[in-house]
C-alpha positions as CSV (number, residue, x, y, z in Angstrom):
1,M,-2.1,-30.5,17.2
2,S,-2.6,-32.0,14.0
3,N,-1.4,-30.9,10.7
4,K,-3.9,-32.2,9.1
5,R,-6.3,-30.0,7.0
6,T,-9.9,-28.5,8.6
7,K,-12.1,-29.4,5.5
8,G,-14.8,-26.9,4.7
9,V,-13.3,-23.8,6.5
10,T,-12.2,-20.6,5.4
11,V,-10.5,-17.8,7.9
12,V,-10.0,-14.3,6.6
13,K,-7.6,-12.1,8.8
14,P,-7.7,-8.4,7.8
15,I,-4.9,-6.5,7.9
16,V,-3.5,-3.0,7.4
17,Y,-0.1,-2.0,6.0
18,G,1.8,1.1,4.7
19,N,3.9,3.7,6.1
20,I,3.3,7.1,8.5
21,A,6.2,9.9,8.0
22,T,6.6,13.3,9.2
23,L,9.0,16.1,7.8
24,L,12.5,16.4,9.9
25,P,13.6,19.9,11.2
26,Q,16.3,20.9,9.2
27,K,20.3,19.8,9.9
28,K,18.5,17.2,12.3
29,I,20.8,14.6,10.5
30,P,24.0,16.3,10.5
31,D,25.4,15.6,6.7
32,S,22.8,13.9,5.9
33,D,20.2,14.7,2.7
34,H,17.1,12.9,4.9
35,T,14.4,15.1,4.8
36,H,11.7,12.6,6.4
37,K,11.4,10.4,9.3
38,W,9.1,7.2,8.4
39,T,7.6,4.0,10.4
40,V,6.5,1.6,8.0
41,S,3.9,-1.5,9.5
42,V,1.4,-4.3,9.4
43,R,-0.8,-5.4,11.6
44,G,-4.2,-6.4,12.1
45,L,-7.6,-4.2,11.6
46,N,-8.3,-1.8,14.7
47,N,-4.5,-3.1,15.7
48,E,-5.3,-6.6,16.6
49,D,-2.0,-8.4,17.5
50,I,-0.9,-11.0,14.7
51,S,2.0,-12.7,16.4
52,Y,0.2,-15.5,17.3
53,F,0.2,-16.4,13.7
54,V,2.6,-14.4,12.3
55,K,6.2,-15.4,12.8
56,K,8.6,-12.9,11.3
57,V,8.0,-10.0,9.0
58,T,11.0,-8.9,6.5
59,F,11.0,-5.2,5.0
60,K,12.9,-5.0,1.6
61,L,13.9,-1.4,1.5
62,H,15.1,0.5,-1.8
63,E,18.9,-0.8,-2.3
64,T,20.9,2.5,-1.1
65,Y,19.8,1.6,2.5
66,A,22.6,-0.1,4.7
67,N,21.5,-3.8,5.1
68,P,18.0,-3.3,2.7
69,Q,16.5,-6.6,4.0
70,R,15.3,-5.9,7.7
71,V,13.6,-8.4,9.7
72,V,11.5,-8.0,12.3
73,E,10.8,-11.0,14.6
74,H,8.6,-9.5,17.3
75,P,5.2,-7.2,17.1
76,P,4.5,-4.6,16.9
77,F,5.9,-5.7,12.6
78,E,7.2,-2.5,12.0
79,L,10.4,-0.5,10.9
80,T,11.6,2.9,11.4
81,E,14.2,4.8,9.0
82,T,14.7,8.8,7.6
83,G,15.1,9.3,4.1
84,W,14.3,11.9,1.5
85,G,13.1,9.6,-1.7
86,E,9.5,7.7,-2.1
87,F,10.1,4.0,-3.2
88,E,8.3,0.6,-3.4
89,L,9.2,-1.4,-0.6
90,T,7.8,-5.3,0.4
91,M,6.8,-7.0,3.3
92,K,7.2,-10.7,3.3
93,L,5.2,-12.2,5.9
94,Q,6.2,-15.8,7.2
95,F,3.7,-17.6,9.3
96,V,4.4,-19.8,12.4
97,P,5.9,-23.3,11.3
98,E,3.5,-25.3,12.4
99,S,0.5,-23.4,10.4
100,G,1.9,-25.1,7.0
101,E,1.3,-21.6,5.2
102,K,3.4,-20.5,2.5
103,A,4.9,-16.6,3.1
104,V,2.9,-13.7,1.6
105,T,4.8,-11.0,0.1
106,L,2.6,-7.2,0.1
107,Y,3.9,-4.4,-2.0
108,H,3.6,-0.6,-0.5
109,N,5.1,2.3,-2.2
110,L,6.1,4.5,0.3
111,R,4.6,8.2,0.9
112,L,6.2,10.7,2.3
113,H,5.0,14.1,0.6
114,P,1.1,14.9,0.8
115,Y,-0.7,15.7,-2.3
116,E,-3.1,17.7,-3.7
117,E,-5.8,15.4,-5.8
118,D,-4.3,16.6,-9.2
119,G,-1.1,14.8,-8.2
120,S,1.2,17.8,-7.1
121,I,2.5,18.0,-3.9
122,S,0.9,20.1,-1.0
123,T,2.8,22.3,0.2
124,A,0.6,23.8,2.6
125,N,0.2,20.2,4.6
126,K,3.9,20.1,4.2
127,N,4.6,20.1,7.8
128,K,1.5,17.5,8.8
129,P,2.4,13.8,9.2
130,V,1.5,12.1,6.2
131,Q,-0.2,8.2,6.4
132,S,-0.6,6.1,3.4
133,F,-2.5,2.9,4.7
134,Q,-4.4,0.1,3.2
135,Y,-6.4,-2.8,3.6
136,D,-6.3,-6.3,2.5
137,E,-7.4,-9.6,3.8
138,L,-5.0,-12.6,4.5
139,V,-7.6,-15.6,3.4
140,F,-6.7,-19.4,4.6
141,T,-8.5,-22.1,3.0
142,E,-9.0,-25.2,5.0
143,P,-6.2,-24.3,7.1
144,T,-4.2,-26.9,9.5
145,E,-6.0,-28.2,12.7
146,Y,-3.3,-26.4,14.7
147,L,-4.1,-22.6,13.2
148,Y,-7.7,-23.2,13.0
149,Q,-7.0,-23.7,16.8
150,L,-5.2,-20.6,17.4
151,F,-7.6,-18.5,15.3
152,L,-10.7,-19.6,17.2
153,Q,-8.3,-19.0,20.6
154,N,-7.9,-15.4,19.5
155,P,-10.9,-14.1,17.7
156,S,-10.3,-10.5,16.2
157,A,-11.6,-8.0,18.8
158,G,-14.0,-5.6,17.9
159,L,-13.5,-6.4,14.2
160,Q,-16.0,-4.4,11.8
161,P,-17.2,-5.9,8.6
162,R,-15.9,-3.8,5.7
163,S,-19.5,-2.5,5.1
164,T,-20.1,-0.6,7.9
165,P,-19.4,3.2,7.7
166,N,-16.9,3.5,10.6
167,N,-14.8,1.2,9.1
168,P,-11.9,3.5,7.4
169,Y,-11.5,0.6,5.1
170,S,-15.3,-0.2,4.3
171,V,-16.4,-0.8,0.8
172,Q,-17.6,2.6,0.7
173,A,-14.4,4.1,1.6
174,E,-13.1,2.3,-1.4
175,V,-15.7,3.6,-3.5
176,D,-15.1,7.0,-2.3
177,E,-11.5,6.8,-3.2
178,I,-12.0,5.3,-6.5
179,R,-14.5,8.8,-7.5
180,K,-11.6,10.8,-6.3
181,I,-8.8,8.7,-9.0
182,E,-11.5,9.5,-11.5
183,E,-12.2,13.1,-10.8
184,A,-8.4,13.7,-10.6
185,T,-8.0,11.8,-13.9
186,K,-10.4,13.9,-15.4
187,K,-9.0,17.1,-14.5
188,V,-5.8,16.0,-15.7
189,Q,-6.8,14.9,-19.3
190,E,-8.7,18.5,-19.1
191,Q,-5.6,20.1,-18.4
192,L,-3.9,18.1,-21.4
193,T,-6.4,18.8,-23.7
194,I,-6.2,22.7,-22.9
195,Y,-2.4,22.6,-23.4
196,K,-2.5,20.4,-26.6
197,N,-5.0,23.2,-28.4
198,K,-2.2,26.1,-27.0
199,L,0.6,23.8,-28.5
200,E,-1.3,23.7,-32.2
201,K,-2.0,27.0,-31.8
202,T,1.1,28.1,-31.4
203,T,2.7,25.9,-34.1
204,K,0.0,27.3,-36.4
205,E,0.9,30.6,-35.5
206,L,5.1,30.0,-35.7
207,D,4.2,28.3,-39.2
208,E,2.2,31.7,-40.5
209,T,5.5,33.4,-39.4
210,K,7.7,31.5,-40.9
211,A,5.7,31.8,-44.0
212,E,5.0,35.4,-43.8
213,L,9.4,36.0,-43.4
214,E,9.9,33.6,-46.6
215,R,7.4,36.1,-48.9
216,V,9.1,39.0,-47.6
217,K,12.4,37.5,-48.2
218,K,11.7,37.0,-51.9
């Protein structure tokens, strides 16, 4: 198959990546301070198999892990580990050599704990699995004829437009998430204002008390 570019063609492949984490039973791992078991993954929308155009995925973990770079060459492209802390990890997608496409790196903040809207950790839901996934799109502009044929031979089964309400990664879902973030930010700002006013009041009272003590001494 020719590696010539397919002029005037753009192919968009939706992907979903992130992690799911569960709290480990106490003393599950002897002599370890790990508190959670987690799995990070990258896959197609609706669990579409992307291995026909993705050759391998390299997961780069925190440097404190033994062998922090883990290569997964077969689907499902996922990695399971245990740990106690949250950190940013990367997922480097390398495509089949015949595609002629450069590798793509994704960034994900590993999430272990359930959080309230104000950013605090939820103690009520600590025993429930925590999921943190995000939607993205791989855009192939004028793909090679070889890659284009792969896409034609492997259409996305059950692919939903992003605007449909049944798609958890729809535009409306993004709007709702932004609204929640804005509301949480507003609450934080309100709390900061309250604490600032309390601090100013306390400081003023201390200054007045100090001045009164100085007057008494004289």
